[in-house]
N, C-alpha and C positions, 0 to 999 in steps of 0.2 A: 560303692557306687551302684546305682540302680538296684538297691536291695529289694525294692518292691516289685522289680521285674524278675527276680531270680528266686530259685528255691532249690532245696536238695531233693525235691520230689520229682514226679513224672514229667516227661516232656509232653507237649501237645501231640496229639496223634498225627498232626500234619507237619510236625517239625522234626520227625525222626531223622531225616537226612534231607536238608534243604536241597531241592533239585538243582542240578547244574543249569537247567533251563532258566531258572530265575537269575543266575549269574550271567547268562548269555544275552538276555534280552532286556537289559536295563541300561539306560544312559547311552553309551556308545554301541550297545548291542553285544558287548562281551564283558567278561569279568573273570574273577578268580582270585587267588591269593598271591601275595607278593612273592615272586620267585627270583629276586635279584641276586641271590647268592650263587656261588659257583656250584654247578652240578655236572660238569663236563665228564666226570668219570662215571656217571650213571650209565650202566649198560642199556637202560631203556630209553635213552635220549634218541628221538627220531628227527630232531631238527633244532635249530637255534635261530634266534632273532637278536642281532647285535650281541651275540654271546649268551643270551638268556636261553636256557634249555626248554624244549618242549618234550615231554616224556610220552612214551607209548601209552601209559596209563591215562594221562590227560586226553590224549588223542582218541583212544578207544571210547572213553567216557563221552567225549564230545560227539563222536560219530553215533553212539547209541542214542543220545539225546536228539540229534538231527533226524535219525530214523524214526524215533518215537513221534516227533512232530509231524513228519510226513504221514505216518500211519494215522495220526489223529485227524489230519485234514481229509484223508480218504480212507475211512475205516473199513469200507467194503471192498477195497481193491488191494491185491497183492502188489508190493513194490517190485519193479523190474530191476535188472542189473544196472541200468543207467541211473536210476533213482538212488540206488545205493552208492554209486560213484559220485553223484551230486552231493549226497550226504557227507561223503568223505571230504570233498572239496570245501564244502561250507564249514565243516568242523575244523579243517586245517586253517582256513582263512580267519575263522573266529579266534583261534588260538594265537595266530600271528598278530592279529589286530589287538588282542588282549595284551600281549607282551609290549606292543608299542604304546598302548594306553598306560600301562603300569609304569613304563619308563618315563613317560611324560609327567605322570603324577609325582614321581620321585624327583625329577629334575626341577619341577616347579615348587617342590616342597609343600604340597597341598596337605593340610592337616585337618582333622575333624575333631571338634570339641565334644565333651560329654553333653553339653547343652544342645548342640546341634542334633545329636542322636536322639535325645529325649524329645526335642521339638518335632522331629520327623515322626516318631512313633505316636506322639499325642495329637499332632496337628495335621500331618500329611502322611498317613501310613502308606507303606509300599502297596501298590495295587495287587501284587502277587500274594501278599499276606491277606489283604481284605477279601480276595477271591474265595478264601476258605470260610467266609462268613455270609455267603449268599443263602437266602432263605428259599423256600419252595417256589417263590415267584421270581427268583433270580435277583432280588434286591439285597443290597448290603445291609446287614443288621449291625449298625454301629454300636448300639447299646451292648450287644453281646461281645463285640470287639473290645470296648472299653472295660467291660466287666472282666474279661480274661486278662487284659493288660494290667489291671490293678490287683489281680488275684495273686497273692504271694506263693501259692502252691504251683504256679506255672513258671517254667524256666524259659526265659526269653534270650538266653545267651547267644544262641545261634542267630536269631533275628537281629539282635544288637550288633553282633560282629559283622553280619552282612551289611547292615546300614552303614556301619563305621568304615569298613574296609572296601566295600564294593559300590554301594549305591551313591553315597554322598561324594566320595572322591571323584567319581565319574561325572556327577552332576556339576561339581565345581569346575572340573577341567572343561567340560562342555561349555559352561558359562564363560570361562576365560577365553577359550578359542573363538567363540561366536559372539564376543562382546560387541563387535562392530555391526551386527545385523540391525537393520532399520526397516521400518515399514511406513510408507508415507500415507497421508490421508487419501491421495489419489489412488494408491494401490488398494486401499480398503474399499473405496467406492467402486472401483472397477471390479473387484471380486464380488461385491454385493450384487452388482448388475449381472455378473456372470451367473450367480446363483439364482437370482430372482427375476431376471429379465425375460420378457415375453414380447413377441412381435408377430406381425403378419406382413406379407409382401407379395407383390406380383413380380414375375420374372420372365425373361426370355433366355433361351440357351441352345447350345449345340451339344447333345449327348455324344460321347465318344462312340457309342454303339451305332450311331447313324453314319459314321465315317467308314465307308466300305470301298475305298479306292484301291484296295489290294496292295498297299505299300509294303515292300520288304527291303530292309536295309542291305546295302551293297557291302562287299568285303572291305572296300576302302572306308566307308562310313563306320563300320565296326572297328577297324584298326584306329581310325582317327579318334573315335570316342574313347577307346581304351587308353590311348596315349594322353588324351586330354583330362582324364579322370583317374589318375593313378591312386589317389587316396581311397577311392571307392572299392578298390579290388585288392587291398592289402591283406596279407596274413601276418600273424605275429609268430611265425615259426612253423616248420613242417617236420614231422618225425617219420623217417623212413624205417621200415621194419619188415620182418618176415613173421608169418604166423603159421603154427601147426594147429589144425582144428580136429577135435575129437567129437564127432557128431553124436548126439544123444539118440542113437538108433535102437529100436526095439530088437530084441534077440528072438531066436526061434522059441525059446522058453516062454517069452512074453506072448508070442503069437499062439502057442499051444494053450496057454492059460485062457486067452480070449475064446479060442475055439471050444475048449472044454466048457466054459461058462455058457456059451451060446447053445451048444448041444444039450446041456442040462436044461436050459430055459426052454428049448424047443420040445424036449421030452415032457417037461412039466405042463406045457401048453396042450400038447396032444393028449396027455393023460387026464386033463381037466383039473390038475392041481392049481393052475393059475390061468386066467384068461389073457389073451394077447394084449389087450389094452392096459391091463394092470401091469403086465410084465414090461411093456414099453415105458410106462411111467417110472417103474422101479429100476430098470437096467439101462435104458437107452442113453447114449451120450449125445444124441440129437435132441437137445432139450426143447426145441421148438415143437417138433412133431411128437416128442415123448409126452409132453403135457396134454396132447390131444389123443393119447392112446396109440401113438405111432402113425396117425393118419397123414398121408401125403397128398390126399385129394385125387383128382382125376388128371391124367397126363397122357401124352402121346409118346411116340418112340424117339422124339428128339429132345425131351426135357432132361432126362437123367444121363449119367455117364454110361458108356457102352456096356460095361460088365453088368451093371444093375439092370439096364433095359433088357439085355438078352435073357437074363434069369427071370425077370418079372413077367415078360410077355410069353415065356414058355410055361408058366405055372397055370394050372387049372384053378378056378375059383375055389377058395376055401382051403387050399393046400399050403402048408408052410414050407418054404425052401430050406435046403441045406444052407449053412453059412456061405455067403457070397462075398468074395474079396473085391474091394474097390480101393481107390486111393484114400478114401475116408476111413477105412477099417473093414470090419466084417458085419454083414447084415443078415438078419432073418427077415424074409419078405412074405407077406400074405396078400394075395389078390382077392378083393372082396366083390369086384364087379368087372365085367368086360363089355366093351362096345365094339361091334363089328361094322365094317364098312360095306359098300355096295358089292364088293367082290367076295364078301364073306370072311375077310381077314380081320383079325383083332386090331383095330386102329387105336383104341384108347382103353386104359384100365384104371380102376380105382384100387389103390393099394395102401398098405401100411407096413412099417418096418421097425425093427429094433437094431440100432447101430451100437457096436462097441468098438471104440478106437483102439488101435494097437500102439501102445506107448511103452517106453522103457520102464520097467518096474524098479523098485529100490535096489535089488541085487544087481540088475543090469547097470544102473547108474553108478553103483559102487565100483563095478568092474571097469567102466569107462573112465571114471575118475582115477582109479588106480593106474590105468594105462597112461593117462595124461601126466600124473605125478611121477610115474616111473620114467617116462620119456624126459620130463624136465630134470629129473635127478641125474641122468647120465649124459647130458649134452652140455656143450659150451658153445661159444660163438663159432669155433672152427668146425664142430661136428653137427651143428643144428640141422642144416639142410640135408647133408648126406645121410644122417641117421633117419630123418623123416622119410627120405626117399627109399632107403634100404628097408625100412620097416613098413613101407606102403601107407604112411600116414598122409593126410590131406595137407599139402604144403601150399600156402598162399603167399604171393608177393604183391600186396595191395599198393595202390597209390599212396603217397605220403599222407599221414594223418594230420589234421589241423587241431589246434587246441580247442577243447570243449566239444568235439564232435566224435562220432564213432570212427573206428578204423574203417576206411572205405571197403564196402563189400561184406562187412561183418556187423550185423545188427546188434544193438545193445552192447557195444564194446567200449563204452566211454571209460570204464575202469582201466582197460588196456591202454587207451590213449593217455590218460592221466599218468599212468606209470611210465610211459615212453618219455614224457617230458621231464621226468625226474631221474631217469636211469642214465647210466653211462653207455656209450657205444660198446657193443659186444656183450652187454648184460642180457641174461635170460630171465624172463619174468617168472613169478609164481604162476600157478594154474588159476586162470580166471574162468568164470562160468556165466553164461547167459541162458536164455530159454531153450536154445537149440543145441548148444554144444559146450564143451570145455575147450579152452584154448590157451596156448603158450606163445609168448611173443619174444622175438629176438630184436633188441634195439640195434639199429645199424648206424644212424646218424641223425643229427638235428640240423636242418637247414635254417639259417637265420631269417628273420622277418624280411618280407619283400612282397613283390607283386605276385598274385596268383596268375598262372598261365592263361593266356587269352582263350584257349580252347575250353578251359574250365569255366570261364565266366561268359562265354559267348551268348548263351541263352538270356542271361541277365541284361547284357548290353543290347540285344535285339529288342527286349521288352522296353528298355529305356528309350531307344531310338524310335520305336513305334509310338510310345507315349509322347515324345517330343514332337513327332510328326503330327499326331492327332491334335495336340494342343495348338500347334501352329495353324492347322487347317481350321479348327474351331474358332480361333481368334480372328482369322481372316474372314470367315463367314459372318462373325458377330460384329466386326468393325463398322460396316455401313449402317447396320441396325442401331448401334450405339450412337452413331453420329445423328441419325434421324431422331432418336429419342431425345438427345441433347438439344435438338432443334425444336422440340416441343411436341413431336408426334407421340401418340399414345402407344404404350408397349404392345397392346393387343393388335393394333394396326401395323406396327413395325413387324411383329412376328408374322402376320399374314403376308405382308408385302415381301418379306425376305425368307419365307418358308422356314421359320424357326419354331422351336417348342415354346409354348406360352402357358402359364398357369398362375393361379392365385393360391398361395399356401394356406393351410390351416394355421392356427396359432402354434408357434414353436418357441422352444427355449434354446440356450446355448448348446445343449447336448442332445436335443431330441432329433428325430428324423424329419427331414423335409422330403416329401414324396418326389421321386425321380432325381433328387439332388444328392442325398446322403445323410448320414448320421453325424451330428456335431461337427460339421465342416466349417471352413472359412466363410461359407455362405451365411451360416447362422451368426457367426461373430461379426462379420462386416455389416449385416443388416441391423443387428442389435446395437452396434456402435455407430450406425449412420443417423441420418436425419429423415424424418417423414417427408416424402415427396421428392427427395433428391436421389438421383440415379447412382447406384453403386456398380461400376463397370468391371468386367473381366474378373469374375471370381472363379477360380479353378478348383474343382474337386476331383475325386477319383472317378467320377462318372461323366464329367464334361466341363464346359466353360459356360458361365452364366453372367447375366447382368440383371440387377434387381432394383426395385424401388420400394422402400418401406412404406406400407400403408398405415401401419399403427405400431407404435412402440410403447410399451407400458411405462408410464412415468415412474420415477423413483418415489417410493413411499418413504418419506423422510422419517415418519414415526417408526416404521418397521426397521429402517436403516439404523436409527438411533438405538433401537432395542438389540439389534444384532451386531452392532459395530464392534463392541469389545471382543466378542467371540471370534469374529472374522479377523480382527487385528491379531489376536493371540495365535490363531491358526496360521496366519501368514508369517508371523514372527517365528513360530516354531519351524515352519518350512524353510525360511531364510537361514535360521540358525543351523538346521540340519544340512543344508547345502554347503555352508561354510565348514562345518565339522567334517562332512564327507570329503571335501577338497583337502582339508588339513590331513585327514587320515591317509588319503592317496599320496600326498607329498611325503608323509612320514614313511610310508611303505616304499616309495621309490628311493628314498635316501638310505633305507635300512640294508644291512647285510643279512640276508635270509638264507639259511641252509636247510634244504628239504632232503632229509635222509630216509624218507619213508621207503623208497625203493630198495635201499641197501638193507634196512632193518627188516623188511618183509620178504627177504629171500630173493634177491635179483641175480644172484650168482656171481 
């Protein structure tokens, strides 16, 4: 079978190991190999989905792929601790989803024939395979693809297996699940109008910014709103915990290293080995001034921090200071000019500096990490707090953490929060790390889903009440003007008589900005779906409440619509199918028995 696709020779350079990425982002967004057999005895199992194991190896590979994708999206930025935590969550979700999809494929007895594999490779090749055939202009070279496909020296076994066991089964499952998706002609025309529609309008309105009556919600209004909108302030569980924090603080050795460097730089400047500007560009951690040779411009005694000001204003012109300590680090300062006031005092100076920050070095970080791991290794639930206090570690008792958010008061701690929601009460976490510290978490309890406390959401409720108040005031002011316009008065006259905002728009689309109204709001939609000359009343946006009369709406271009109809219909159908599949997947997950043992397997104590 497929002899012309196989050989005993070399693999393609891009087929050495088909990336897990290709398996994750096809069809349902996940894939893999059938793992329906029992593997419960596997010591590397970190979870199960309806009894199907998820191994640590699979999970680690999925995490690496998620991290790689994040790095590809932002190659110039380092990932922070929360992004790594997000990668872990996405990896776990993809593996759970994959297990559910594989089970559905087995239950539905979905099979793939040799002919279907061949048709896919010859008529509809996978996009991730074709991506390897882009030319210098980014275009797919199909001639080169088909030449490779028919070359007997190329081994296509991995690609064939991928199409047979991953791509096509998921496509068939998706087609079965979403078979009921339909798109009407009205849907297609509406979407075409959304994409191609243009209009102009005149409008009157009351911007919220003009409502300055000083309204503040009362406690009774806040309580009543909270009681009337329980679904708006729900949480899906809270995790109570204690945290011991090991700050990434620089040591005296780190400080000495900075001082030694600055003293050496100072000596080299004074000896003429290097000039100040070059040294600033080479050594300064203040990249802004460093690029300018350390130049800080001219400033008075109030601009800089006190330690810097005291040292700089005491320097004679041309002399380089000893290292000066501030909260930013150590500075070398040179004053290049002084300006005296009427009393003869120096009021302003022109200066430049070289800053080296005092940060923990690799050895210091190793020692801090060792301290955190040592603490974690000798405590349990009973001794966690007492040991932290006895050893003078920083012990935190934060407010309960919500799913998907940092532990309160501990930035970039999402990894700790995720662990809390998988750990048992009394478990001690592995050592986590963020930009500022290492930290160890004690899981205390999980509070079930419910309402967030009123005090926690008070500011949100006050914003909602102010918006409600402003909307009511705006509508009240607008109402008599709308009545006058409906009676035949011109909007410009109505606006003048009722002291309202009036304007005529530029041409706008569904998603473009309307000056003073907003970007892609209901104003755009209502005008474009309205009738020329007919008033559209009470359109609320984030900026105010408006009434508009369309002056011109671009007619449907039937020829253009006919040319674009099939593409729009296909896109809408894919969207409808995707929504059905997403709903199906959510239902499958809610029904599934899912065990997440990551906390246990990764050393939760």
